[in-house]
N, C-alpha and C positions, 0 to 999 in steps of 0.2 A: 599780682603786680605785672603790668604790661610794658612799662617804660622805666628806664633808669637814667637819671641825669646827674646823679651824685658821683661824678667821675666821667669817663667816656660815655657818650650817648649810646644806649643799647635798647633794642626792642625785643619783646617776646614774640617771635614769629611762630608759625605752626610747628616748627621743629626745635627751636632753641633760642637762647639769648643771642642776638645777632648784632654785630657792629654794622653800621651803615657805611658802605665803601665810598659813595659819592659825596663830596664835600657840600655841594649845593643841597642835596637831599637832607643832610644832617642839619644844615643851617635853617632850612624851612621848618623841619619838624621841631627844632630847638625853639624857634620863635613861638610856635604854638604851645609847646610844653611849659614854657615859663609863664604863660598866661592861659592856663587851661580853662575851658568853658567860655572864653572871651572871643568875640568875633574880631579877627585880624584882617583888615582890608588887604586886598591883593596889592594895592599900591605900597602899603607898608612892607609887605613881604618882599616886593621887588627892591625897595630901598635897602632892606637888610641883606639881600642876596647879592646885589650888584652896586650898591652905593649910587654915586652920581653918574655912572656910565652903564646903564642897563642896555641890553640888546633890544632891538625893535620887536623881537619875538618874545619878550619877557613874559607876557601874559600866558602864552602858549606853553612856555617852558615850565612855569609854575604849575599849570594843569598836568603836564607830563610827570613832573616830580610827585605831584599828589597821587596820581595813578600808581606810580612805582611804590610809593610808601603804603598805599592801601593794600597792594598785593603783598608787600612784605609783612604787614601786621595782620593779614587775614581779614581785611575789611572791604571785601569786594563790593558790598552794597553801599558803602559810604555812610555807615551809621556812627562810626567813631570819628573819622576825619571827614567832617561835614562841610559841604559848600552851602553858604548862605550869603546872598548878595549883601555887600560887595566884596566878600572874601571867604575865609575859611575859619572854622573853629574845631577844637578837639574836645569831644565829650568824654570825660573820664568818670569812672565810678570810683567809689571809695576804695583805696588800696591799689589803684592802677598805677600810681606814680610814686617812686621811692621818696621824693621830696615830701609828698603828703604824709607818707608813713613816718618819715623822720620827724615832721612837725607834731604828729599825733603822739609819738613816743616821748618826745621832749616835753610836751604839755603834761603827760602823765607823770614823767619823772619829776618835773617841777612841783606838781601837786603833792606827790609822795614825800618829797623833801620838806615841803611846807608843813605837811601833816606829821612830821617826825618819824618817817619810815625810811631811813637812809638805804637799807638793803634793797627795798623795792625801787627806790629812786636810782640806785646804781645799776640795777638790772635793766630798767627801761632806758636810761640814758646811754648805757653801753650798747644796747640794741640799736638805738638811734644812730650813734656814731659808727657802729659797725656797717651801716648802709653805705658809708662814704668809701669810694674807690679812687679818689683823687679830686682835684678841683672841679667845680660845677662845669659840666659840658666841656671836659678837658680837650676833646678832639674836634670841637666845633670852632671854625674861624671866628675871632672876636668881632663884635659889632657894638655900637653904642648901647643898644638895647640889652644885649646879652652881658655886656660889661657891668651894667647896673645890677642885674640880677646875680651875677657871679660875686660881686662885692658884698651884696646883701647876704647871699648864702654863706660866704666865708665867715661873715660876722656871726650868723646864727650857729654855725658849726663851732666857732670858738666859744660862744656863750654856753652851748651845750657841754663843751669840754670842761669849762669852769664848774658848771653845775655837777657834772659827774665826779670831778675831783672833790668837790665839797661833800658829795655823798660818800665817796670812798673814805674821806677823813672821818665822817660820821660813823662809818663801819669799823674804824680802828685800823686803817691800812695806810698810815703815814709813810712808812719806809718805801712802799711800792710806788707812791706817786711822786716822790722827790725827784728821781731821774727824769720823769716825764716833764715835771714843772721846770726843771733847769733848761730843758730844750725849748719849752714854750716861752720862757722869759727872754731867752736869747733871740728868739724869732720875733717876739712882740715886746720890746723893752719899754714901750710907753703904756702898756696895759697894767695899771696898778693892781687890779684884782688878782692877776697871776702872781705878782711879787708877794702880795699879802698871803695868798694860799701857800706859796712856797715857805714863807716865814712860819705859818701855822703848822705846816707839815713837819718842818725841821724841829719846831718846838715839841710837837706831839711825839716825834721820834726820839726825843731826848737829846737833841743836838742844838742847844740854845745858842752856843757861841756862833754856830753857822747861821742861825736865824738872825742874830744881831748883825753879822757880817753881810747878810743878804740885804738888810735895810740900807747899809752903807752903799752897796752896789747899786741898788735901785735909786737912791738919792743922787748918786753920781751920774747915772744914765739919764735920769729925767732932767736934771739941771743942765747937763750938756746939750740936750736936745731942745728943752723948752725954757730953760732959765728960771725954773720954779722948784720948790720942794715938793715931796710926795704929799698926797692928800691927808685929810684929817684922820681917816680910819687907819691908814698905815702908821701915821705918827703916834696915834693912841696905842696901837698894839705894840709899837716899839717901846714906848714908855712903860707899858705893862711888863714887857720882857726885862727891861732894865730894873724895874722895881722888884720883880721876882728874883732876878739874879742877885740883887743886893741883899734881899731877905735870906736867900739860900746861903750867902756868905757868912751870916751871923748865927745860923742855927745848924744843928746836926742834920745830916741828910735823912730824908724820909724814904721809907721803902715805897716803891711804886710798882704797879703791875707791869708784867712783861709787855714789851711793845706788841701791839696788835692782838692782845689777849682777847679782846671782845670782838675783834674784826675777823675778816676772812678774805681770802684771795681767790682769784679764778684759777682754773686748772683745765685739764683736758678731758675729753670724752672719747668714746669709741662705740663701735657697733659690732655686734657679734656676727661671725661668719654664719651663724646658725639661722639668722632670720632678720626680720625687718626692724627689730628693736633698736632703739637709739641708745647707745652707750653714752650716758650723760657725762659732761665734764664736771669737775668740782666747781664750787660756787663761782658765780659771775663769769662763767666761761664764755658768755656771749658778749662781754663788754669789749669796747674798742681798745681799752688800755691794755688788758691782758686777756686775750681770747683763748678759749679752750680748744684742744684738738677736736675736731668734729668728725663724727663717724659717718659712714657712707650711707647707711640706710637699712631698710628692712632685711637685707641679706646679711648685714653685719659688717660690711666692708668699710674701711675708713675712707674719708673724703680726701681726695687729692685734686686737689685741683690739677764756583767762580766762573762767574762767567768771564770769558776772555774779553779783551777789548775789541770793540767793533772797529773795522777799518774806517778810515776817514770818510765822512759823509753818510755813514749808515745810520739808520734810525733804530735806536735800541728797542728790543721787545718784539717787534713784528717782522723784522728783516733779518734773515739768516744769510750766511756766506756759503757759497758752493765750494766745490773742490777745485784745486789747482794742481793736477798731477804733473809731475816733472817729466822730462824726456831725456833719455840717455844719449840721444844723438840729435844733432841739428842739421838742417839741410845745408848743403855746401853753398848754395846761393839763395838768398832770401827771395821769396816769391815776388816781392815788390820790385825786385831788380830784373826780373825776367821779362823780356819783350813779349807782348801779346800779339796774336795773329791779327791781321788787318781785316777783322770781320765785323767791327762795331761801328755803327753810325754815330758820329759825334753828337748828333742832335737828339739821340735817344735818352731822354731824361724823364723816366716815369714818375707820375705823381698820383699814386693809387690810394692814398689814405682815405678811409671813409670820412664823411663830414663829421666835424665835432658837434656836440649838442649844445644848445644855448642855455640849458638849465643845469649844466654840470654843477654839482654842489658837494662840498666837503672834500675829503681825501687830500687836503692840501699837503700834508706831510709826505704822503705817498707820491704825489705828483712831483714835488720838489726833489725827492730822492731818486725817482726814475730819471728825471731830467739830468741830475748830477751823474748818474751811472752812465747814461748814454753819451754824455759829453766829456766824461773824465778822460784825462790823458793816461797813457800806459806807464807802468812802473819801469824803472831802469833795468830791472832784472828780466822783464818780459816785454821788450819794446814792440814785438809783433803780435801780442795777445789781442784777440778779438773781444770787444765789449758786448756781453750778452746779459740782458736782464730778463728774468722770468717772473711774471705775475701769476701767482697760484692762489686758487680758492674754489669754493663750492659754486655750484650753479646759482645764479641770481645775485651774486655779490657785486657785479658790475666790473668784471675784469676787462672786458673788451672796451667798455666806455672809458675806463681809466687809461688803458693803454693808448687808445686813439687820442684822447685829450692830451696826454703827455707827449705823444708823437707830434702833434700839431705845435706844441710849445717849442720843440727843438728842430722842426723841419728845415728852418732857414740855415741851420748849421750843416745840412746835408744837401748841398746844391746840385749834386749829380742825380738826385732822385730819391723817391720813397716807394718801396715795393710792399704790397699787402696781399695776403692770401688767407682765406678761411680754410683751415685744414680739416674741419669736421671730425676732429679727433674723438669726440664723444659719441659719434654715431657709428652704425655698422659700416657705412660707406665712407670711411676716412680717406682723405685725399692721398694719392700715391706720390711719394717724393719725386719720382721720375717725371710724372706728368707736370708737377709744379715747376720743376727745373726747366722743362721744355718751354713752359709759358713764360717764366722769368727771363730765359735767354732771348726769347722773341721780344719781350718788353724792353730788354736792354739793347735791342738793335741787331741781334743776330738774325740773319736771314733764315727763313724756315728750312730751306734745304741744307743749311749748314749745321742744324741741330743734330748731334749724334744720336744714334739709335739706342746705345747702351746707357744705363743710368749712371754708371761710374764715370763714363766719358762726359756725360752732361754735367756732372758735378765738377769735374776738373775744368771744363770750359767755363762754367759759371764762376769758379774762383778766379780763373785767369781774367775773365772779363771785368770783374769787380776790383782787380788789383789797382791800388792807387786812387780809386774813385771813392768819393764820399757819399755813400748811399745808406739809407736807413731801411731795414727790412723788418716788417711787422708780421709775425707768424701767429695768427690768431687761432685759438681753440686747438692746440696741439694735443696729440694723443699721448706721446711719450718721447723720450730722447732719441729713439731710433728713427722716428719720423722727422725730427728736427735736424739731426746731424748733417744729412746730405745737403741741407739748405743753408748751411752756414758758410759765409764768405771766408776767404783765407787772408784777407787784408785787414790790418788794424785801422785802416781809414774808415771802415764801415762799422755799423752798430746794429745789433739785433735785439728786437723786443718780442718776447714770446708770452702768450697767455695760455693757461692750461688748467683743467680741473684735476689733473693728476700730478703728483709730486715727481719731479724729474731730477732727483739728486744725483743721477749718474751722468748728467750733462756737465762737462768740464768747463772751467773758467767762467762760472756763472754766478751772478748775484740774484738772490731770490727775494721777492716782495710778497709776503703772505697776507692776503686780504682777510679781514674779518667783517663783522656786521658794523653798521654805522653807529656812532655815538648819538645820544639823544638830540644834541644840538644840530648835528648834521642831518639826522633823519627829519627833524622838523623843518630845517631849511629847504631840503629837497621837496618835501610835501607842499610847503607854502609857495615855493616858486612855481609849482604847476597849478595848484588850485587857486592861488591868489592869497596874499597875506591878509587882506581884509576878511576874507571868508574864513580862513583858519583861526584868525584872532576872534571872530564872532562866536565860534563854538570851540573854546579851548578844551573842554572836557571830552567832547566827542573826538576831537583831533588826537588828543592824548590816547584815548582808547584804541583808535585805529593804529597808531604807531606802536603801541604795546603789542597788539595782535600781530603786526608785521615783524616784530622781533628784530628790527634793524636791518632786514634784508632789503637792499635797494630795489630789486625787481618788484617785490611785493608793495613797497611804498609807491613806486612809480605807477604800478597798475591801479592801486586805490586812488591815487591822485588823478590819473588820467580818466578813470570812470567818473569821478566827481566833476572834473573839468568838462566832460562831455554831457553832463546831466546837471545843468545849472539849477533845475527845479528841485533837485534833491538837497536835503540838509545833510551835513556831514554825519549827524547822528543816525540818519537812515542807514548808511553803509556800516557804521559802527555796530548797529544792532544786528545786521546780517552777518557780521563776522564773529558774533559771540558763540554761535554753534560750531564747536570744533569739527564736527563731522561734515559741515558744509563749508568750512573756511576756505579750503583749496578751490572749491567750486566758485567762490566769490572772487578769488584772486586771479582773474583773467580778464583781458580786454583785447579785442582784435587778435593779433597773432602772438600776443604776450600772455604767458600763463606760468604761474609758479609750478603747478603740477607738471606741465610739459618740460620745464627746465630740469626738475628732479628726475623725470622719466628718462631723459637722455642719459644721465649718469647711471641710473639704475639699469637701463637696458645694456649699458656698456660693460656691466660686470660679467666676467668670464668664470665659468665653472672650473674649479680647480681639478687637476688630474687626480689629486688625492686630498682627503680632508673635507672640511665643511664647505658647503656652497656659499659664497659671499652673499648672494641674493637672499638665500633663506636666513642667513644670520641677520641681515638687515631687517627682514620682515619680523622675525621673532623678537629682536631687540625692542621693537616698537610696542610689544605687549607689556614690557616692564615699566612700571610707573615711577621708579626711582629717578633721582637726579643723574646718576651715573651707574656704571656697572663695572665690576672687576673681572679679570680674566677667569678666575675659578667660577664666579657666579654665571658668567656668560656660557662657559662650558656646561654648567649644570642646566641652564635654560635650554641649550641645544641638545643636551644628552650626548655629547661628543667629547673626544679627547682635547685637552687643553692646547696641545701643540697645533692640532688641526684648526681649532677655533681661533687661535692666535694669528695664524696666517690669514684667515678670512677677515678678522678684525682689522689687521694692518692693511689689507687690500682695500677695505672700506675707507680707512683713513687716507690712503694714497689717492683715492678718487674724491675725497672731501665729502663723502656721505656720512662721515663720522668724525668726531674730534677725539683727540687723546691728550687730555690735560696733564697726565702723569703716566709713567710707565705702567702698562697692564691695567689701565683704567680708561674708560671710554664714555662718551656722552653724545647726545643729539643736539643739533639746533632745533628750536621749538617747532618750526614748520616742517623740518625733515622728520621729526617724530610723528607728526600728523600723517605725513605721507607713508611712513613705515607702517603705521596702524592700518591705513587703507590697504596697503599691499598684503598685510597679514590676513585681513578679513576677506580679501578677494582670493588669495592664493593658498591659504592654509586651511585644512578642514577644522571645524570647530573642536573636535576631539583632540586634535594635535595641539591646538592653541591652549586648551585647558590643561592638558598634560604638561606642557612646557611651563606654564605659570605655576602649577602645583609643585613641580620639581624644584623650581627656584625658591618658592616661599618655604617649602619644607627644608631646603638647604639652609635658609636663614635661621630657621628654628634650631636645626641641629648644630649650626655654628654657634648660635647663642648659648646652647647647652654646653658646648665644649669650652666656650669662654668663661661661663659662670663656674664650671667645674674647676677651672684653673685658678681663679681668684678667690673663690668662696666655696670650697668643696663641702662644707658642713651646713650650708644654708638650708632653710625651710623650702621644700618643694613638693609638688604632687607627682605621684607616679605617672609615667606616660610611656608611649611606645618607644622602643629603642631607636637610636638614630639609624637612618638608612645606610646600607652598605655601599657608600658612595665614595669612590676614590678621589672625588673633588673636595671632600670634606676637609675643612681646615683643622689643624691641631696646633695647640699652643703650649710651648714649653715654659713660658714665664708670663707674669702679669703684664710686663711691658709689651710683649707681643700682642696680648689681648687689647691693651689700650691703643696700640698703634692701629690694629684692625678696626676698632670701634671709632677712632677719630676719623678714619676714612669713610666709615659706613653710617655715621650717626643719623644723617638725614634719610638714608635708605632704610634704616630700621623702622622709622615711623611710616615710611611709604609702604614697606612690606606688611606692617600691621594693618594699615588701612586697606590695602589691596586684598589681603586675606579675608577681611570682613566683607568687603564688597563682592568678592567672588564666592562667598559661602564656605570658605575654609575657616570656620569659626574656631576649630580646635587650635589652629595656628595663631589666630588673632588673639585668643585669650591667654595662650601659653607663652607667646614670644616676649611680651614686655615684662611680666613678672620674672621669667627666667633670667632676663638680662639685667634685672634690678641691681645686682652687685656692681655692674659696670656703670650703669646710670649714676649710681650714688658716688662711686669713687671718683667719677669725673664731675660730680656736682651738677649734673645736667638734669635738674628736676623739671625744667620746662618740657623737654622731650618726654620725660618720664610721665608727666601728667597727661600730655597729649595722647600718648600711646596707651596708657592704662585706662583712659576713658573709653577708648575703642574696645579694650579687653573686657571691661565690665559689661558693655552692651552685648558683646559676642557671647560671654558666659551666660547672660540672662536669656539670650536668644535660644541657646541649646538647653537651657534649664539646668545647668550644672551649678548647684548651690555652693559646693566647696570651692570650685574655680572662681565663682563670683566673690566669695569671701577673700580669697587670696588676692585677686585683682583689686578689690576695694581697700584691703589693708595697705598694699603698696601705694595705691593712689592717695589714700589718706595721709600716709607718711610723707610722700612727696609734697603734698599740699601744706603739711606742717612746716616743712623746710622752706616753703615759699610764704609762710605766715598767712595762709589763706584760711579764713574761718570755716570754709566748707569742709575742712579736714575732719572735724569731729563727727559730722554726720556720716561720712563714709566709714570711719573707724567704728562708730557705734553699730552700724549695720553689719560690719564684718564680725564684730564681737558676738552679736546676736546669732548670726548664721553659724558661727563656729561652735557656739554652745548648743545650738539646735542639732548639729550633725555629730556632736561629740568629739570635736577636734581639739583635744586638750592643749597640745603644743601650739596649735594655731591660736587658741584663745589667749595663751600666755603671750604670744607674739603681739597680738593686737592690744593687750593690756599695757605692754611696754610702750607701744606707739601712742596709746591714749594718754599715758603719763607724760610723754614728751609734748603732746598737744597742749595739755593743761599747764605744763611748765612754761611753754612758749607764750601762752596767752595770759596766764595769771601768776606766774612765778611759783616758788616753792610753797607748798601748803598741803592740806589733807587729801585733795584729789590725787596728786601725783604719788603720795605715799601709799594711798589705798590701792591704786592700780599696780604699782611696782611690788607691793607686798603680795597682792593676788598672784602676780606672775611667778614670784619666787615660790609661793606655796604650791601652785599648780605643778611646778616642775620638780619639786622636792622628791616625789616618789620615783622619778626617772633617774635620780642620781646626778652625777656631774655632767653638765652640758654647757656649752658656750652660751646658750640662750639664758640659762640660769645665772651664769656669770655676768651677763649683760644686765639682767634685772637687779642683781645685787650691787653691781657697780653704779647703776643709775640711782638706786635707792640710797647708796652711800653719798652720792652727790647731793641729793635732796637734804639728807641729814646735815651735810657739810654746810649747805646754804642756810639751814635753819639754826646753825650754831651748835648742833649736837655732835661734837667731834668724836666722842667715844663710840657712838653708834655708827658714824661714818667709817671709823677705822675698822670696826668689826666687819662691816659689809665689804670694804675694800680687801681686807685680808682673806676673807672667805672666797671672794671672786678671784683673787690672785691664785689661791691654792687650786681652785677648779681649773683655771687656765693652765697651770703647770701640769695638771693631770691630763687634760684633753688636747693641749696645744692650741695654736691659733693666734691671730694678731691682736685679739682683745687684750691680752696681757700687757701690751705696751701702754694702753690707755689706763688700765688699772694701776700700773706702776707709776705712771705720770701723776695720777690723782693722789696716790699715796705720798709721792714726793711733795706735792702741794700741801697735803695735810701735815707732814713732818715739818715743813718750812713754817707753817702757821704756828706749830708748837715750839718753834725755835730749836728744833733738832736738826741743825744744818748738816751734820755729817750723814744722818740717815736720809735726809732729803736729797743730797748729792748722789748717794749710792742708788737711790730709787730712780732718780732722773737718768742716770747713766745707764741703768738696766733698761729703762723705757726706751732710751735712744737706740739701743741695740735691737730691740724688738721692732720698733718703727722702721728702721732701715731694712731689716730682714723682710718685713711685709711690704716694702715699697711705698710706705705712706709718707709722702713728702711733707704734707701739712703737719702730721704728727711729729716728724723729725724736726721741723722748723720750730714749732711751738715748744717742744721739749728743750731744744737748744736755748731758746729764750729764757725759759724758767731756770735752766741750769746756769745760764749766765747770771741771772739775778741771785741765785743761791751762792755762786762763787763770789759775787760782789759783796753780799752780806757777810761772807766769811772773811773778806778782805783780800781775796786773790784776784786783783784787777786784771792781770794778764790773761788768766783763763776766762774770766768774765768777758773780756774784750773779744777773745777768739770765738767763744760761743755765740755772742750777739752778732758778730760779723757774719758768721756762717748762717745764722738764722735769717738775716736780711737777704743774703744771696738766694736762699731757697724761697722765701716769700716772694721775691721779685721774679724768680723763675716760674712759679705757679700762678703769678698774676694777682696775688693778694696784696694790693697796694696799701690797704689800710694797715694791715699788720706790719708790712715792710716799713711804712712811715713811722709807726709807733716804736718799732724796735730800733730803727735808725736814729730816732730822737734820743732814745736811751743810750745808744752807743755814742752819739755825739756828746752827750753830757759827760759820759765816762772819759772820752778822749780829751775833754777840756780840763779834766782834773789831774792831779798828780798821780803818778804811778806809771 
């Protein structure tokens, strides 16, 4: 599956299931997904995205969004998201879309129900409904087209729910569906089929009086809304109930079988810490109505799924506030009241601002904010405070252009003049403040021979000269606060605008405006204004490709546009093609005296070697060797082979000069083009051996960290012996599973990147070992998309080095992850793994794969002889080894199959033996076994035993940190208390389950449990 629309829109990217952040991207992809394989004209897409008010660049924006989406889904060549005049279409294979899978499963369930196989129907329909995570395209802005499809999908979902309830009734589970039906009829009171099902369920559960009352409720609701009586089928069934009730009143009661005797209910599953085997839930565990606790995967782990107010006029997010240090003393006489010396010519009104550019585009928010800062009045508490605004950002972001543009907007408010100077702060020959003061004094009318010789005297005269005058000072390209301070006036009548590549947080009374890259719409507008809108509109795909390569950097966009403007004979596609080679990209990004590389070079050359610790320039170079999205401080220290404290200072120095970004404490990342430049510098300045050693250190650090993480959450898992972890003081250690998951959540994309980079650089032992080692974490986070991606690399690396046992291990984990994604390719990998493990005599591994194959057959074909055969094989293979969690897994899963087949005695024997093994060996699997036992006892109407078993399971799940296991057990426990008649405890358990399901993002289970809770709250008790 590659796309999910049954809920929020998600795509399977190279790394994981990914939500799409940009609303327009979501809308465009949604339009294509609801009509897969159909050509959607660009005009239709524009209507859906912008309605009656599209921008004049709409065609280009659609092309840009398509390029962004192709990158996100790994479709660089456009084979999935295809352009075909006059629009686009999405080519999907079978199983690529969850809606297609839903329809397939519903069709199978409908056929099974018609064929008289309610167990099979309930399984398939439960799987279908389990795909729903919320309303269709829940996070996509509504449009007429999408509204039609959303309404249709909601109707299909409700139809499937009715069918599944019919199947559950056919399986003898009336009591379990009554609470769900009460919630459904409350939500859909005009749907007679639901009222009829509720009546049938109540009758089958031995609650005829309630069934008769339900008809009265339905009759009242339908009459109030439509003014008619219920339909023929409901009235007929009502009369049948009346007749049966009358007959029962005149004859002695007949003995009847216990409720649900022939039926079964779903329950929970687990997976052993010992390996990849799936610990199956009891029957029906995958249905939407009552879903089983799902285990994590081959390792056996269970699945789990103030800012202060900104001052007035500040733009949230990109604008920060500087410091306002107080003063313990105040001058006896304000500077504005002091008489100045008669040295100034009244006619000296400098107008030094550079010319504004005619094609200034975007940055509207920043321009407005800068103007507000420069013109704002002073607060009552600081009437003499100087207004200072600092524009900060990396080279090429357009700081000077923005500052000059903003200064021109407000210059009329500074009639006494505007001063400008380029301080060359990023170059080795930065301007001296004293020399700048001498020039400013002359520009302000001070005669040359009256300019003091000493810098401090020049600064004093400068402040005196500007007292009471309304002058704007633009200090461009400042190095640091020390260079700026002497150039600040002392009068609040003036304003100062500073641009810098370095952060100047030590400059008092300052407002900061942090620049970032341009948004897509701004980037397109800038490009089109230079090359011409007709030209960019004629080649929307090529335009989009160039803008993606420029990564929002204004300098790069301006250079590309200027080159094309000067070469009218070039097609835009010509330059797009030249930018595809990353190694030549910076060579192409230059024109005249503008060059992206030169801009970066200025910042790079300004780096100063630290007196102690790591050299920032070398840190910058070596960081370029890492292919991950970001890097943590411990990983960077490992890459450098240096102490963390020393590396931290260097990293922060790079952040200060905007050569590196820090999205979170102790985490760093590059802008795309700066990464290219860093790679260039590394290849030019670092010996090949040093580069290889640095990368190898980092990749082995990831492997050792993965080993530590897996040892923490799954110490008894299946694994192959390997070299001991390096004696590295940067190695991470984890005290709890929560620490492991916190680390993994930050590193999930980097784990895939490390696997790929290891394979690409010939470190195949890292490439094939890293993903299987980390499988317990993949599975507990239910991140099977990453798992599949990385294990495919692992399989190829194992094959490359000819390690058969490693190949079998990687194939087993890959196969199991594909099972979890319902991919039919799973069986092929598992059968190859089984064959190899038999060949090399790996008995434990053979048992592991047998359990995984049983799960695959259960997923595709339901309970039957194949799952029983593989699970019995696994249990027999492991019997000579004695008690082990892997054998407990096999027995638990075998018990589940027996449960689904209706053989409750065999199921109980398997569960009890698995429980006894768990109590001997320890491990979290016991929680799932106890949960399944509870479901079995509930089926046998042994409510007391069921409650005890569920409560014990709850303790085990909480100890293991399994949130899903805890939530599903709370739900089952609530149902058990409800059947016992303890509505208060039932309500508490169900409410707690809803909270946990919502916490882990399982919206389907949350909705089902909430519906049950709502029906309970609506009744007496």
